[in-house]
C-alpha positions in Angstrom: -11.5 11.8 -9.8 -12.5 8.2 -8.9 -9.7 6.9 -6.9 -10.2 2.7 -5.7 -8.1 1.9 -2.7 -7.6 -1.6 -0.9 -7.5 -2.0 3.0 -9.2 1.2 4.0 -10.0 -0.2 7.3 -7.0 1.2 8.6 -3.7 2.2 9.0 -2.0 3.6 6.0 -4.8 2.6 3.7 -7.4 4.8 5.7 -5.0 7.4 6.0 -4.5 7.4 2.2 -8.4 7.5 1.6 -9.0 10.2 4.1 -6.4 12.3 2.5 -7.9 11.8 -0.8 -11.2 12.5 0.6 -9.7 15.3 1.9 -8.5 16.8 -1.9 -12.2 16.6 -3.2 -11.7 13.1 -4.8 -14.1 10.3 -5.3 -13.1 6.9 -2.8 -14.0 3.6 -3.3 -12.6 1.0 -0.2 -12.3 -2.4 -0.1 -12.0 -4.5 3.3 -12.3 -7.0 5.2 -13.6 -5.1 8.0 -16.5 -2.7 8.4 -15.9 0.7 7.2 -14.3 3.6 9.2 -14.3 6.1 7.0 -17.1 8.7 7.1 -17.7 10.7 3.9 -20.4 11.2 1.6 -17.9 10.6 -1.1 -16.8 7.3 0.5 -18.2 3.8 -0.7 -17.1 1.1 1.5 -17.3 -2.4 0.0 -16.3 -5.6 2.6 -15.1 -7.7 0.8 -11.6 -10.2 0.7 -9.3 -8.4 -2.0 -8.1 -12.3 -3.0 -11.0 -14.4 -2.6 -14.5 -12.3 -1.8 -16.8 -10.5 -4.9 -15.4 -7.5 -6.4 -17.6 -5.1 -6.8 -18.5 -3.4 -10.2 -16.9 0.0 -10.8 -16.1 1.5 -13.8 -14.0 4.1 -14.5 -11.6 4.0 -11.9 -8.5 6.9 -12.4 -6.2 5.8 -9.0 -5.7 2.3 -7.9 -3.7 1.8 -4.8 -3.4 -1.5 -3.8 -2.6 -1.3 0.2 -4.2 -4.3 1.6 -2.2 -6.6 3.3 -1.4 -9.0 6.1 1.5 -9.9 8.0 2.9 -13.7 9.6 -0.5 -14.5 8.6 -0.3 -17.8 6.8 -2.1 -15.7 4.1 0.7 -13.2 3.4 0.8 -14.2 -0.4 -2.8 -14.7 -1.6 -3.6 -11.5 0.3 -0.5 -9.5 -0.1 0.6 -10.3 -4.0 -2.2 -12.5 -5.4 -5.3 -10.0 -4.0 -3.3 -7.3 -5.5 -3.0 -9.1 -8.6 -6.6 -9.7 -8.8 -7.7 -6.4 -8.4 -5.4 -4.8 -10.8 -6.1 -7.1 -13.3 -10.0 -6.2 -12.8 -9.8 -2.5 -12.6 -6.7 -0.8 -14.1 -6.2 -1.6 -17.7 -8.6 0.9 -19.3 -8.9 3.9 -20.9 -9.7 6.1 -17.7 -7.1 4.7 -15.7 -4.2 7.4 -14.8 -2.0 5.5 -12.0 -1.7 2.6 -10.4 0.0 2.5 -6.6 1.3 -0.9 -4.4 2.3 -0.2 -1.1 4.9 -2.7 -1.2 7.6 -3.1 2.4 11.1 -2.1 2.6 11.5 -6.1 3.4 10.9 -6.5 -0.5 14.7 -5.2 -0.7 16.5 -6.2 2.4 13.9 -9.6 3.1 14.8 -8.7 6.8 11.1 -9.9 8.0 8.8 -12.8 8.3 9.4 -15.2 5.1 6.2 -15.0 3.2 5.3 -11.6 4.1 9.2 -10.2 2.2 8.9 -12.6 -0.5 4.9 -11.5 -0.9 6.1 -7.7 -1.0 8.9 -8.8 -3.3 6.1 -9.9 -5.7 4.8 -7.1 -5.3 7.6 -4.8 -6.9 8.3 -7.4 -9.4 4.5 -7.3 -10.3 4.4 -3.7 -10.1 6.7 -3.3 -12.6 5.0 -5.3 -15.1 2.0 -3.1 -14.7 3.7 -0.2 -15.7 4.6 -1.8 -19.0 1.2 -2.6 -19.9 -0.6 0.9 -18.5 1.8 3.0 -20.1 -0.4 2.6 -23.8 -3.1 4.6 -21.3 -0.5 7.3 -20.6 -0.6 6.0 -17.0 2.0 5.3 -14.5 2.7 2.5 -11.9 5.2 2.7 -9.3 5.3 1.2 -5.8 6.0 2.8 -2.3 8.4 0.2 0.3 7.8 1.6 4.1 10.0 0.5 6.5 8.4 0.8 10.2 5.0 3.1 10.1 3.1 3.3 13.3 0.4 1.6 12.6 -1.6 -0.9 14.8 -0.2 -3.7 12.8 3.1 -2.8 14.6 2.0 -2.5 17.8 3.6 -5.9 19.5 7.0 -3.7 19.0 5.9 0.0 19.9 4.3 -1.4 23.2 7.5 -2.9 24.0 10.3 -0.9 25.3 13.2 -2.9 25.0 11.9 -4.2 21.8 11.3 -0.5 20.6 14.4 0.7 21.6 16.6 -1.7 19.7 14.8 -0.6 16.4 15.2 3.1 17.0 18.7 1.8 16.5 18.2 0.3 13.6 17.3 3.4 11.8 19.5 6.3 10.8 16.7 9.1 11.5 15.7 7.3 15.0 11.9 7.5 14.3 9.0 5.9 12.1 6.8 7.5 9.6 3.0 8.2 10.5 0.3 6.4 8.3 -0.7 10.2 6.9 3.1 10.7 5.9 2.7 7.3 3.7 -0.6 9.1 2.7 1.1 12.1 1.3 3.9 10.3 -0.7 0.7 8.2 -1.6 -1.1 11.0 -3.3 1.7 13.0 -4.9 3.2 9.5 -6.8 -0.5 9.0 -8.1 -2.1 12.5 -8.1 0.7 14.8 -8.6 3.4 13.2 -10.8 3.0 12.0 -14.3 6.6 11.0 -15.6 7.8 8.4 -12.9 6.9 5.1 -13.2 7.8 1.8 -13.1 10.1 2.7 -9.9 9.7 1.8 -6.0 10.4 4.3 -3.5 12.3 3.5 -0.4 10.9 5.4 2.9 12.6 3.9 5.8 14.0 6.5 8.4 17.4 4.9 6.6 16.3 1.1 8.1 18.0 -0.3 5.2 21.2 0.9 6.2 21.3 -2.1 9.1 18.9 -4.2 7.9 18.1 -6.6 11.2 14.7 -7.7 11.7 13.6 -7.6 15.4 10.2 -8.4 16.7 
């Protein structure tokens, strides 16, 4: 299948791209960063999902909106408006099988930077709108809302023993997810699932049970 994924330069997006490639699919990645995924079936386009030129890619079967920033001054532009822009460009056509958004646990709890939480809450609401509109193609649309994930974006707290100990006390399972685990969820929800749509899946190790934001 032809998969288009945003934010493949590092972290969750890179892990998702590598998962689909390992399963034999063709992947197009969009990111402001240079390519970090190496495969003959991977095409990297260096662009900004909010303001850059979006490439002409026909027949996208799975679209995964992952590109995101945090506390950047551009959270709503990139996380929400960028996801809308990419989805409106590639999703609504006969080949589409699934659309996935990487949201955040903060979309449910509000327990993070204000614009970041608002942007991810908007992503979940927009996902439901997309689900209504892609249904006529027999396609699904869902979102994943991870809590803490071990990525470079979270180095600030991961590398601080005091903050990390406090964070571990905020989860029922004292750990964070690996990017590769989120990639497994992304693969199942898009490539395997055919009956669940308009749903947001929380993957937070029990973080929502306490919902205190530590930075």
